MIBA-933291 format. One record per residue: x, y, z of N, C-alpha, C, O in turn; residue in one letter; residue number from 0. Coordinates in nm, 3 decimals, padded with zeros to 5 digits. Atoms other than C-alpha are relative to their C-alpha. Example, Ala and Ser with C-alpha at 12.3 -4.5 7.8 and 13.67 -1.06 7.14 Angstrom:
      nX      nY      nZ     caX     caY     caZ      cX      cY      cZ      oX      oY      oZ residuo num
  00.089 -00.119  00.000  01.230 -00.450  00.780  00.090  00.120  00.000  00.194  00.118  00.066       A   0
 -00.082 -00.119 -00.006  01.367 -00.106  00.714 -00.077  00.109  00.073 -00.026  00.220  00.090       S   1
END
This chain:
      nX      nY      nZ     caX     caY     caZ      cX      cY      cZ      oX      oY      oZ residuo num
 -00.046  00.120  00.065 -07.001 -01.771 -10.443 -00.081 -00.019 -00.127 -00.203 -00.002 -00.130       M   0
  00.062  00.029  00.129 -07.074 -01.855 -10.803  00.001 -00.151 -00.018  00.102 -00.216  00.007       I   1
  00.010  00.143  00.027 -07.195 -02.205 -10.891 -00.007 -00.022 -00.151 -00.091  00.038 -00.218       L   2
 -00.004  00.027  00.143 -07.110 -02.338 -11.237  00.020 -00.149 -00.026  00.073 -00.221  00.059       L   3
 -00.031  00.138  00.038 -07.102 -02.671 -11.418  00.150 -00.012 -00.030  00.215  00.086 -00.067       P   4
 -00.143  00.024  00.017 -06.756 -02.826 -11.448  00.052  00.043 -00.137  00.167  00.084 -00.151       A   5
 -00.041 -00.034  00.135 -06.747 -02.758 -11.819  00.034  00.148 -00.018  00.090  00.186 -00.120       E   6
 -00.024 -00.144  00.009 -06.722 -02.383 -11.750  00.130  00.044  00.067  00.156  00.164  00.079       R   7
 -00.125 -00.032 -00.067 -06.385 -02.402 -11.571  00.088  00.092 -00.084  00.137  00.193 -00.034       L   8
 -00.084 -00.082  00.088 -06.194 -02.261 -11.869 -00.052  00.142 -00.014  00.026  00.237 -00.017       G   9
  00.060 -00.133  00.009 -06.437 -01.972 -11.902  00.029  00.082  00.126  00.063  00.199  00.118       D  10
 -00.024 -00.070 -00.126 -06.398 -01.884 -11.534  00.147  00.039  00.012  00.178  00.151  00.054       A  11
 -00.143 -00.032 -00.004 -06.017 -01.903 -11.554  00.030  00.122 -00.087  00.100  00.214 -00.044       E  12
 -00.025 -00.111  00.092 -06.013 -01.670 -11.853 -00.057  00.130  00.053  00.008  00.234  00.047       A  13
  00.064 -00.120 -00.053 -06.255 -01.424 -11.695  00.080  00.062  00.113  00.109  00.182  00.111       H  14
 -00.070 -00.056 -00.116 -06.069 -01.387 -11.367  00.143  00.040 -00.033  00.194  00.137  00.023       F  15
 -00.135 -00.039  00.041 -05.726 -01.380 -11.530 -00.004  00.135 -00.071  00.080  00.222 -00.046       A  16
  00.014 -00.127  00.072 -05.841 -01.100 -11.760 -00.033  00.114  00.096  00.009  00.227  00.074       Q  17
  00.038 -00.102 -00.098 -05.985 -00.915 -11.459  00.113  00.031  00.099  00.097  00.119  00.184       A  18
 -00.115 -00.029 -00.085 -05.645 -00.926 -11.284  00.005 -00.071  00.133  00.084 -00.035  00.220       G  19
 -00.001  00.077 -00.123 -05.722 -01.174 -11.010  00.117 -00.099  00.000  00.159 -00.146 -00.105       Y  20
 -00.089  00.114 -00.017 -05.465 -01.416 -10.875 -00.089 -00.124  00.000 -00.193 -00.125  00.067       A  21
  00.082  00.120  00.010 -05.598 -01.763 -10.958  00.059 -00.113  00.082  00.181 -00.133  00.085       L  22
 -00.041  00.122 -00.068 -05.585 -02.071 -10.741 -00.114 -00.101 -00.015 -00.231 -00.064 -00.020       T  23
  00.101  00.104  00.015 -05.764 -02.402 -10.776  00.013 -00.102  00.113  00.119 -00.120  00.171       T  24
  00.004  00.106 -00.100 -05.865 -02.674 -10.536 -00.104 -00.101 -00.048 -00.200 -00.065 -00.115       V  25
  00.096  00.106  00.033 -06.044 -03.005 -10.581 -00.041 -00.069  00.129  00.044 -00.105  00.211       T  26
  00.049  00.073 -00.117 -06.265 -03.164 -10.317  00.063 -00.139 -00.002  00.056 -00.208 -00.104       T  27
 -00.061  00.133 -00.004 -06.080 -03.478 -10.206 -00.105 -00.109 -00.017 -00.216 -00.097  00.036       P  28
  00.094  00.112  00.014 -06.246 -03.804 -10.311 -00.035 -00.055  00.139  00.053 -00.085  00.220       P  29
  00.051  00.050 -00.128 -06.458 -03.922 -10.018  00.038  00.090  00.117  00.021  00.051  00.233       A  30
 -00.039 -00.092 -00.107 -06.329 -03.621 -09.821 -00.121  00.070  00.060 -00.220  00.097 -00.008       G  31
  00.103 -00.073 -00.071 -06.542 -03.449 -09.563  00.046  00.140  00.035  00.128  00.199 -00.036       G  32
 -00.028 -00.136 -00.041 -06.521 -03.121 -09.379  00.150  00.025  00.018  00.205  00.115 -00.046       L  33
 -00.140 -00.029 -00.035 -06.166 -03.143 -09.242  00.095 -00.021 -00.118  00.188  00.058 -00.137       R  34
 -00.088  00.024  00.116 -06.006 -03.291 -09.554 -00.014  00.113 -00.102  00.085  00.160 -00.158       E  35
  00.023 -00.107  00.095 -06.166 -03.028 -09.773  00.052  00.133  00.055  00.110  00.212 -00.018       T  36
 -00.053 -00.121 -00.063 -06.083 -02.750 -09.527  00.151  00.008 -00.018  00.204  00.114 -00.052       Q  37
 -00.146  00.002  00.015 -05.717 -02.853 -09.539  00.040  00.033 -00.144  00.137  00.107 -00.165       A  38
 -00.030 -00.029  00.140 -05.718 -02.844 -09.920 -00.025  00.147 -00.032  00.055  00.210 -00.102       Q  39
  00.031 -00.142  00.022 -05.885 -02.502 -09.925  00.106  00.090  00.062  00.153  00.185 -00.001       L  40
 -00.100 -00.082 -00.068 -05.640 -02.359 -09.671  00.132 -00.002 -00.075  00.198  00.101 -00.089       A  41
 -00.124  00.012  00.075 -05.345 -02.489 -09.870 -00.007  00.081 -00.130  00.085  00.155 -00.163       H  42
  00.015 -00.071  00.127 -05.478 -02.351 -10.200  00.001  00.151  00.019  00.047  00.224 -00.069       A  43
  00.008 -00.143 -00.028 -05.535 -02.011 -10.040  00.123  00.055  00.073  00.129  00.173  00.107       L  44
 -00.126 -00.040 -00.067 -05.188 -02.004 -09.876 -00.023  00.047  00.143  00.049  00.134  00.192       R  45
  00.030 -00.040 -00.137 -05.340 -01.973 -09.529  00.098 -00.066  00.096  00.133 -00.182  00.078       L  46
 -00.092  00.058 -00.098 -05.107 -02.024 -09.235 -00.073 -00.097  00.094 -00.195 -00.094  00.106       P  47
  00.058  00.089 -00.101 -05.160 -02.294 -08.977 -00.050  00.085  00.115  00.009  00.191  00.140       E  48
  00.078  00.124  00.005 -05.389 -02.370 -08.799 -00.126  00.008 -00.086 -00.225 -00.060 -00.057       P  49
  00.120 -00.017  00.083 -05.634 -02.263 -09.073 -00.046 -00.129 -00.067 -00.163 -00.142 -00.104       A  50
  00.038  00.125  00.066 -05.628 -02.612 -09.220 -00.078 -00.095  00.092 -00.138 -00.192  00.046       S  51
  00.069  00.089 -00.094 -05.774 -02.767 -08.904 -00.095  00.071  00.096 -00.168  00.006  00.170       T  52
  00.081 -00.076 -00.094 -05.949 -02.487 -08.716 -00.085  00.100 -00.080 -00.031  00.188 -00.147       N  53
  00.090 -00.085  00.079 -06.255 -02.316 -08.866  00.009  00.147  00.039  00.005  00.234 -00.047       L  54
 -00.016 -00.139 -00.044 -06.218 -02.002 -08.654  00.129  00.060 -00.054  00.131  00.176 -00.097       D  55
 -00.127 -00.049  00.053 -05.855 -01.970 -08.759 -00.010  00.023 -00.150  00.048  00.118 -00.203       A  56
  00.018 -00.019  00.144 -05.956 -02.014 -09.121 -00.072  00.133 -00.027 -00.030  00.211 -00.112       M  57
  00.075 -00.125  00.017 -06.210 -01.732 -09.093  00.087  00.120  00.033  00.082  00.221 -00.038       A  58
 -00.087 -00.111 -00.040 -05.958 -01.509 -08.914  00.108  00.027 -00.103  00.132  00.143 -00.139       D  59
 -00.111 -00.022  00.094 -05.674 -01.564 -09.160 -00.050  00.045 -00.137  00.025  00.107 -00.212       T  60
  00.054 -00.049  00.127 -05.902 -01.501 -09.458 -00.011  00.152 -00.001 -00.016  00.213 -00.108       L  61
  00.001 -00.147 -00.007 -05.918 -01.141 -09.335  00.129  00.060 -00.055  00.132  00.175 -00.098       R  62
 -00.130 -00.046  00.047 -05.552 -01.114 -09.434  00.034 -00.053 -00.139  00.150 -00.050 -00.180       D  63
 -00.025  00.066  00.128 -05.592 -01.281 -09.771  00.074  00.090 -00.099  00.167  00.046 -00.166       L  64
 -00.065 -00.092  00.095 -05.494 -00.976 -09.974  00.149  00.013  00.032  00.232  00.019 -00.059       R  65
 -00.142 -00.008 -00.039 -05.168 -00.949 -09.775  00.075 -00.128 -00.037  00.191 -00.122 -00.078       D  66
 -00.064  00.127  00.033 -05.095 -01.318 -09.830  00.026 -00.015 -00.149  00.112 -00.093 -00.190       L  67
 -00.011  00.008  00.147 -05.132 -01.267 -10.207  00.056  00.131 -00.057  00.019  00.171 -00.168       W  68
 -00.069 -00.122  00.047 -04.920 -00.948 -10.238 -00.095  00.106 -00.053 -00.069  00.168 -00.156       D  69
  00.092 -00.107  00.034 -05.218 -00.714 -10.253 -00.104 -00.033 -00.105 -00.189  00.050 -00.136       G  70
  00.096  00.037  00.105 -05.412 -00.902 -10.519 -00.128 -00.059  00.057 -00.129 -00.117  00.166       Q  71
  00.122  00.074 -00.030 -05.768 -01.017 -10.507  00.018 -00.140 -00.057  00.090 -00.159 -00.155       E  72
 -00.020  00.141  00.034 -05.795 -01.394 -10.537 -00.130 -00.060 -00.052 -00.238 -00.033  00.001       V  73
  00.112  00.080  00.049 -06.025 -01.615 -10.741  00.032 -00.146  00.030  00.131 -00.200 -00.019       A  74
 -00.014  00.142 -00.034 -06.062 -01.964 -10.596 -00.096 -00.079 -00.088 -00.217 -00.059 -00.083       L  75
  00.080  00.085  00.088 -06.183 -02.216 -10.852 -00.005 -00.138  00.065  00.093 -00.213  00.064       L  76
  00.017  00.119 -00.083 -06.321 -02.505 -10.647 -00.066 -00.110 -00.083 -00.188 -00.109 -00.103       W  77
  00.049  00.109  00.082 -06.355 -02.818 -10.859 -00.060 -00.111  00.088 -00.016 -00.135  00.200       Q  78
  00.069  00.109 -00.070 -06.584 -03.104 -10.756 -00.064  00.047  00.131 -00.084 -00.033  00.222       E  79
  00.065 -00.052 -00.121 -06.744 -02.877 -10.495 -00.135 -00.066  00.021 -00.178 -00.088  00.134       A  80
  00.129  00.066 -00.009 -07.075 -03.039 -10.575  00.007 -00.136  00.067 -00.091 -00.181  00.126       G  81
 -00.016  00.131 -00.063 -06.938 -03.371 -10.454 -00.009  00.012  00.152 -00.070 -00.073  00.218       A  82
  00.009 -00.021 -00.145 -06.895 -03.233 -10.102 -00.143  00.034  00.040 -00.193 -00.017  00.140       L  83
  00.138 -00.037 -00.031 -07.242 -03.077 -10.109 -00.091 -00.122  00.001 -00.179 -00.134  00.087       A  84
  00.083  00.121  00.007 -07.394 -03.411 -10.209  00.032 -00.097  00.113 -00.058 -00.164  00.165       A  85
 -00.044  00.096 -00.101 -07.192 -03.612 -09.958 -00.024  00.049  00.142 -00.061 -00.028  00.230       R  86
  00.009 -00.055 -00.134 -07.202 -03.377 -09.660 -00.045  00.146 -00.010  00.037  00.238 -00.010       D  87
  00.056 -00.133  00.018 -07.433 -03.079 -09.696  00.039  00.097  00.110  00.060  00.216  00.083       G  88
 -00.040 -00.087 -00.112 -07.344 -02.944 -09.352  00.141  00.052 -00.019  00.167  00.170  00.003       R  89
 -00.138 -00.042  00.024 -06.971 -02.937 -09.435  00.006  00.103 -00.112  00.077  00.203 -00.102       A  90
  00.007 -00.095  00.112 -07.047 -02.764 -09.765 -00.046  00.137  00.050  00.015  00.239  00.019       W  91
  00.057 -00.125 -00.049 -07.257 -02.501 -09.589  00.101  00.075  00.087  00.118  00.196  00.072       W  92
 -00.097 -00.064 -00.090 -06.994 -02.432 -09.321  00.113  00.065 -00.079  00.145  00.182 -00.060       I  93
 -00.112 -00.053  00.077 -06.708 -02.391 -09.566 -00.044  00.111 -00.095  00.027  00.210 -00.112       L  94
  00.051 -00.103  00.090 -06.919 -02.192 -09.813 -00.024  00.132  00.074  00.007  00.239  00.023       A  95
  00.025 -00.121 -00.079 -07.023 -01.948 -09.540  00.130  00.071  00.036  00.139  00.194  00.028       E  96
 -00.129 -00.059 -00.036 -06.664 -01.893 -09.428  00.063  00.067 -00.122  00.112  00.179 -00.113       I  97
 -00.059 -00.056  00.121 -06.543 -01.839 -09.784 -00.078  00.122 -00.049 -00.017  00.220 -00.095       L  98
  00.083 -00.112  00.045 -06.835 -01.609 -09.869  00.026  00.127  00.080  00.010  00.237  00.028       D  99
 -00.024 -00.116 -00.086 -06.746 -01.380 -09.578  00.135  00.067 -00.024  00.161  00.176  00.027       D 100
 -00.135 -00.052  00.021 -06.389 -01.326 -09.700  00.001  00.115 -00.099 -00.059  00.106 -00.206       A 101
 -00.023 -00.110  00.094 -06.297 -00.994 -09.857  00.113 -00.040 -00.094  00.195 -00.126 -00.061       D 102
 -00.107  00.023  00.098 -06.073 -00.996 -10.164  00.001 -00.142 -00.054  00.103 -00.188 -00.106       A 103
  00.007  00.138  00.047 -06.192 -01.348 -10.253 -00.127 -00.021 -00.080 -00.238  00.006 -00.033       L 104
  00.112  00.044  00.082 -06.414 -01.462 -10.537  00.008 -00.153 -00.008  00.115 -00.208 -00.037       A 105
  00.002  00.147  00.001 -06.517 -01.828 -10.520 -00.095 -00.047 -00.109 -00.210 -00.003 -00.116       V 106
  00.084  00.066  00.098 -06.646 -02.031 -10.810  00.002 -00.148  00.034  00.106 -00.213  00.032       V 107
  00.014  00.141 -00.036 -06.775 -02.373 -10.709 -00.056 -00.075 -00.121 -00.159 -00.037 -00.177       A 108
  00.039  00.078  00.117 -06.801 -02.631 -10.985 -00.061 -00.133  00.042 -00.021 -00.194  00.141       F 109
  00.061  00.131 -00.021 -07.020 -02.938 -11.001  00.091 -00.109 -00.053  00.203 -00.084 -00.097       G 110
 -00.077  00.115  00.049 -06.903 -03.283 -11.099  00.017  00.006 -00.151 -00.073  00.049 -00.223       A 111
 -00.026  00.007  00.143 -06.745 -03.326 -11.437 -00.081 -00.113 -00.060 -00.095 -00.220 -00.001       A 112
  00.076  00.105  00.071 -06.955 -03.520 -11.684  00.095 -00.092 -00.071  00.193 -00.047 -00.131       R 113
 -00.077  00.096  00.076 -06.810 -03.834 -11.824 -00.078 -00.035 -00.125 -00.199 -00.012 -00.132       T 114
  00.070  00.031  00.123 -06.891 -03.954 -12.171 -00.114 -00.097  00.028 -00.102 -00.189  00.109       S 115
  00.118  00.084 -00.019 -07.232 -04.111 -12.190 -00.100  00.057  00.098 -00.214  00.011  00.103       G 116
  00.094 -00.063 -00.093 -07.385 -03.888 -11.920 -00.076  00.107 -00.074 -00.021  00.172 -00.163       Q 117
  00.079 -00.107  00.064 -07.666 -03.653 -12.023  00.047  00.137  00.042 -00.008  00.238 -00.003       P 118
END
């Protein structure tokens, strides 16, 4: 997993598109925890049910990710990932470990976007 500031989203999109990856994005739900974020990740990665509610199923179906994406490697651009880490470090760790173990998947986790006036 690669960790980047939110401002680098465009750079990551360009890099992975040029490298031939299929791109998908997901955003941590506002105030969402483990299950809400898991459901968003499963949807973005086109994982079949019950991957959106069962962590073991998510890990198992990630083994077939290349088949689900017509043979392509996938780059998941996870926006506001830092929000989950700050809110629920355990949920972040669990999901990050599952995603890191997946073959054919590159994950870029982005921190919170800066609003004007922030340093």
